[in-house]
C-alpha positions in Angstrom: -6.8 -16.9 -4.5 -10.5 -17.1 -3.9 -12.1 -19.1 -1.1 -13.0 -21.8 -3.5 -9.4 -22.0 -4.9 -8.1 -22.3 -1.3 -10.6 -25.0 -0.5 -9.6 -26.9 -3.6 -6.0 -26.5 -2.7 -6.7 -28.0 0.7 -8.5 -30.9 -0.9 -5.5 -31.6 -3.0 -3.1 -31.4 0.0 -5.4 -33.8 1.9 -5.2 -36.3 -0.9 -1.4 -36.1 -0.9 -1.4 -36.7 2.9 -3.7 -39.7 2.5 -1.4 -41.1 -0.3 1.6 -40.7 2.0 -0.2 -42.3 5.0 -1.1 -45.2 2.7 2.5 -45.6 1.6 3.7 -45.4 5.2 1.2 -48.1 6.3 2.2 -50.4 3.4 5.9 -50.0 4.4 5.1 -50.8 8.0 3.3 -53.9 6.9 6.3 -55.0 4.9 8.6 -54.4 7.8 6.3 -56.5 9.9 6.4 -59.3 7.4 10.2 -59.2 7.4 10.4 -59.2 11.2 8.0 -62.1 11.4 10.2 -64.0 9.0 13.2 -63.3 11.1 11.4 -64.3 14.3 11.9 -60.8 15.7 9.3 -59.0 17.9 7.1 -56.6 15.9 7.5 -53.7 18.3 10.8 -52.0 18.7 10.4 -49.5 21.5 13.8 -47.8 20.9 12.9 -47.3 17.2 9.4 -46.0 18.2 11.1 -43.4 20.5 13.5 -42.5 17.7 10.7 -41.9 15.3 8.7 -39.8 17.8 11.7 -37.7 18.6 12.4 -37.1 15.0 8.8 -36.2 14.4 8.9 -33.7 17.3 12.1 -32.1 16.0 10.6 -31.8 12.5 7.4 -30.1 14.0 9.5 -27.7 16.0 11.7 -26.8 13.0 8.5 -25.9 11.1 7.1 -23.8 13.9 4.4 -26.3 14.7 3.3 -27.4 18.2 4.7 -31.0 18.6 2.0 -31.8 21.2 
């Protein structure tokens, strides 16, 4: 692949990442709406810790620096 091909590939990957981030943010908003409707607090610190632990494990499994 040429340099231009690789750059175009990165641009495509970046677009996919932004699409996923958008979907994640929309899902978070829906969860917030449900929690508000149930009278629950929006933050769940145990769930946040669980998500971060899973993210770290996924990073390590892929040979990435989780920091």
